[in-house]
Every structure is written in C-alpha cells, then in structure tokens.
C-alpha positions in Angstrom: 0.0 0.1 0.3 1.2 3.5 -1.0 0.3 7.0 0.5 -0.8 8.3 -2.7 -4.4 9.3 -2.6 -6.9 8.2 -5.7 -7.7 11.6 -7.9 -11.1 10.6 -8.8 -12.8 9.2 -5.2 -9.7 10.2 -3.1 -9.3 6.7 -1.0 -6.0 5.5 0.1 -6.5 2.0 -1.3 -4.3 2.3 -4.3 -1.8 -0.5 -5.3 0.8 -0.3 -8.4 -1.0 -1.6 -11.7 1.8 -1.6 -13.9 5.1 0.6 -14.6 7.0 1.9 -18.1 8.3 4.7 -17.9 6.1 5.9 -15.5 4.0 4.0 -12.4 0.6 3.4 -12.7 -1.6 3.0 -9.7 -5.1 1.8 -9.6 -7.6 2.3 -6.8 -9.4 -0.5 -5.4 -12.5 1.8 -4.5 -13.6 3.4 -7.8 -11.2 1.2 -10.1 -9.2 4.7 -12.1 -6.1 4.1 -12.9 -3.8 6.9 -12.7 -0.3 8.4 -12.8 1.1 10.2 -9.2 1.7 13.9 -9.4 5.1 13.5 -9.1 5.6 12.4 -12.7 3.0 15.0 -14.2 4.6 17.3 -17.2 4.6 20.9 -16.0 2.2 23.1 -17.3 4.2 24.5 -19.9 4.9 21.1 -21.1 1.6 20.0 -21.0 0.8 23.2 -23.1 3.4 22.7 -25.6 2.3 19.3 -26.5 -1.3 20.9 -26.9 -0.1 23.6 -29.3 1.3 20.7 -31.3 -2.5 19.7 -31.9 -3.9 20.4 -35.0 -7.4 19.8 -35.5 -9.9 21.7 -37.4 -13.3 22.3 -38.0 -12.3 22.0 -41.4 -11.2 18.3 -41.1 -13.6 16.0 -42.1 -11.7 13.2 -40.5 -11.8 14.5 -37.0 -15.4 15.5 -37.1 -15.9 11.8 -38.0 -14.0 11.2 -34.9 -16.1 13.8 -33.0 -19.6 12.3 -33.9 -19.1 9.2 -32.0 -19.4 11.7 -28.9 -22.0 14.2 -30.8 -24.4 11.7 -32.4 -25.3 10.1 -28.9 -25.8 13.6 -27.7 -27.5 15.4 -30.0 -29.8 12.5 -30.1 -31.0 13.3 -26.4 -30.8 17.3 -26.6 -34.1 19.7 -27.0 -34.1 21.8 -29.8 -32.1 24.6 -29.3 -30.4 23.9 -25.8 -27.4 26.0 -24.3 -24.1 23.6 -23.7 -20.4 23.8 -22.6 -18.0 22.1 -24.8 -15.7 21.5 -21.8 -12.1 21.2 -23.0 -12.4 23.0 -26.0 -9.0 23.0 -27.1 -6.8 24.8 -29.3 -9.1 24.7 -32.6 -12.6 24.0 -31.6 -14.7 21.8 -33.6 -17.5 20.0 -31.4 -18.9 23.2 -29.9 -19.2 24.5 -33.7 -20.9 20.9 -34.9 -23.6 21.4 -31.7 -23.9 25.2 -33.2 -24.6 23.7 -36.8 -27.4 21.8 -35.3 -29.3 24.9 -33.4 -27.8 25.2 -30.2 -26.0 27.6 -28.2 -22.4 26.8 -26.9 -20.1 28.5 -24.1 -16.3 27.2 -24.4 -14.2 26.4 -21.4 -10.7 25.1 -21.5 -7.9 25.6 -18.8 -5.4 27.3 -21.2 -7.4 28.0 -24.5 -10.3 29.6 -23.1 -9.8 30.4 -19.4 -12.8 32.2 -18.9 -13.9 30.7 -15.4 -17.3 32.5 -15.7 -18.1 29.8 -17.6 -18.1 27.2 -15.2 -20.8 29.6 -12.8 -23.4 29.4 -15.5 -25.8 26.6 -15.8 -26.4 24.1 -18.7 -28.7 21.8 -20.6 -25.6 19.6 -21.7 -21.6 19.8 -21.4 -19.3 18.0 -24.0 -16.1 16.6 -22.9 -14.0 15.0 -25.4 -10.6 13.4 -24.5 -10.4 15.8 -21.7 -11.1 13.7 -18.8 -7.6 11.7 -19.2 -5.5 15.2 -18.7 -7.0 16.4 -15.2 -5.0 16.6 -12.4 -8.0 16.3 -10.1 -10.9 14.6 -12.0 -13.5 14.3 -8.9 -13.4 17.6 -8.5 -13.6 19.3 -12.1 -16.5 16.0 -12.6 -18.7 17.7 -10.1 -18.2 21.2 -10.7 -19.3 20.3 -13.7 -22.4 18.2 -12.4 -23.2 21.1 -10.6 -23.6 23.1 -13.6 -25.7 21.4 -15.1 -30.0 21.7 -15.3 -32.4 18.9 -14.0 -32.4 16.3 -16.8 -29.1 17.7 -18.5 -26.7 15.9 -19.9 -22.8 15.6 -19.3 -21.1 13.7 -22.3 -17.6 11.7 -21.7 -15.5 10.8 -24.3 -11.9 9.2 -23.4 -10.6 5.9 -24.1 -11.1 2.8 -21.4 -8.8 0.8 -19.1 -9.8 -3.0 -20.1 -7.3 -4.8 -18.3 -3.8 -5.0 -17.1 -2.9 -7.1 -19.8 -3.9 -4.6 -22.8 -3.1 -2.2 -20.5 0.7 -2.9 -21.1 0.5 -2.4 -25.1 -2.1 0.2 -25.1 -0.6 3.3 -27.0 -3.2 5.7 -24.8 -1.0 5.9 -22.1 2.1 6.6 -23.8 1.1 10.3 -24.0 2.8 12.2 -21.3 -0.4 14.1 -20.6 -2.4 11.6 -19.9 -2.9 10.6 -16.4 -5.9 9.4 -15.8 -7.5 6.1 -17.4 -11.3 5.5 -16.4 -13.0 1.9 -16.8 -16.2 0.9 -17.3 -16.4 0.3 -13.3 -15.0 3.8 -13.1 -18.1 5.3 -14.6 -20.5 3.3 -12.8 -18.9 4.4 -9.4 -19.5 8.0 -10.9 -22.5 7.7 -11.7 -23.6 6.4 -8.3 -22.1 9.1 -6.9 -23.3 11.7 -8.7 -26.7 10.3 -8.5 -26.7 9.8 -12.3 -28.1 7.9 -15.0 -25.4 5.9 -17.0 -25.3 5.3 -20.9 -22.6 3.4 -22.3 -22.6 4.5 -25.7 -19.5 2.6 -28.0 -16.3 1.4 -26.8 -15.3 4.8 -25.2 -18.2 7.2 -24.7 -20.3 7.7 -21.7 -23.4 10.0 -21.1 -24.6 10.5 -17.6 -27.8 12.1 -17.1 -28.8 14.5 -14.3 -32.2 12.9 -12.8 
C-alpha cells in the first residue's frame, strides 16, 4: 500500500497497476488507473504538447471522430439547448458541430478559453471530448461540471477506457505524457452512483451521464 490518494474518489486503497517510464496506480474503490503527481508534466510542457495539435473544423476526419460523442448527445437534446464544451482545445470543433445543429455553445479550456465565468452558468448539456484523461483532479472537476447541469441535463464524456492489465501493457493511449487518468466501465459506474446519474454507455469510448 502506498501513500497516494486516488484523484477521483480520494481513497487511499491504492496499489501499483503497471510500470514502464511512469508508474500507474489503481484505486480499489473506483477502479481508476492514474499517474501520481510527481510524474506529471509541468503546465508549460503540457501546453506545448497541446499547441502541436492540428485539429480543425475543416478536417472531415476529425469531425467523424467527434461524431462518436456528438451523435448520441444530439439524439438526447431538445432544440435550441445551451451547452458547454469543456476542454475545447486550440481548434474548437465539437462546439461548432452543436452550433450548426441549432444549439448555443459556451467554451471553456484551461489554456485556450480560460474564462472561469463559464463554470458558473447553468447548462442543458456539457460535452467533454478527450479531456478527462488530462485532469489533475477529476473528482472535483466532474462534480463542478455536474453542479452546472440543469435537471435532465447531459454530461457527455469521450475517453478511451482501461480494459485489463494485459491490454494496458500494449496500449498506446497510456504513452501520451499528458494522459494521467484512465477510466474503466467500473469507474464510470462508480461516478454515476456518486452523482446520482443515469449512465448510458455508447460505444467503446463514450458515456452519457444524465441528471435525474
């Protein structure tokens, strides 16, 4: 047992899950796999990696990728809903897709759209594509987002999921040094129970959490 707290549920029931260039721990309470703080990148180095991303609304392939989250979310939305794209990145595209479908969008990103007033509003839906794996404090961040949702609202999360230790050994996703939190189906079931949410699992890397 090590003296590292889980960043999702804050449990101290932690064990070493896997080692390569970094150490990956797993929480026995919520099943999150994570990298401890002493192996995180500095904020400057983290942003430098994001600055190299070439995501663009004009990239049809990128839109197809984002449609894995956009489509199941859009199917649940009333016309003219108000949404937040949390972690919109250097080339906001998912928000544009929702706007093109008739919804009103607000952006928040720690580096590229850092207006914290966006986190003090109420929304019909919140999208978060390829973001939660980067969060230093996912438990606090997700609870804050949940508090911004109106009753009946939807939190849509896209992130690749941990399957088992054997798959993790050969998983390219863990090799990105900005990726520090890895969710599994069990982690999302824990989160849904914590939030009192209805959980919908959509495909291999998308979940919807609906505020009852």
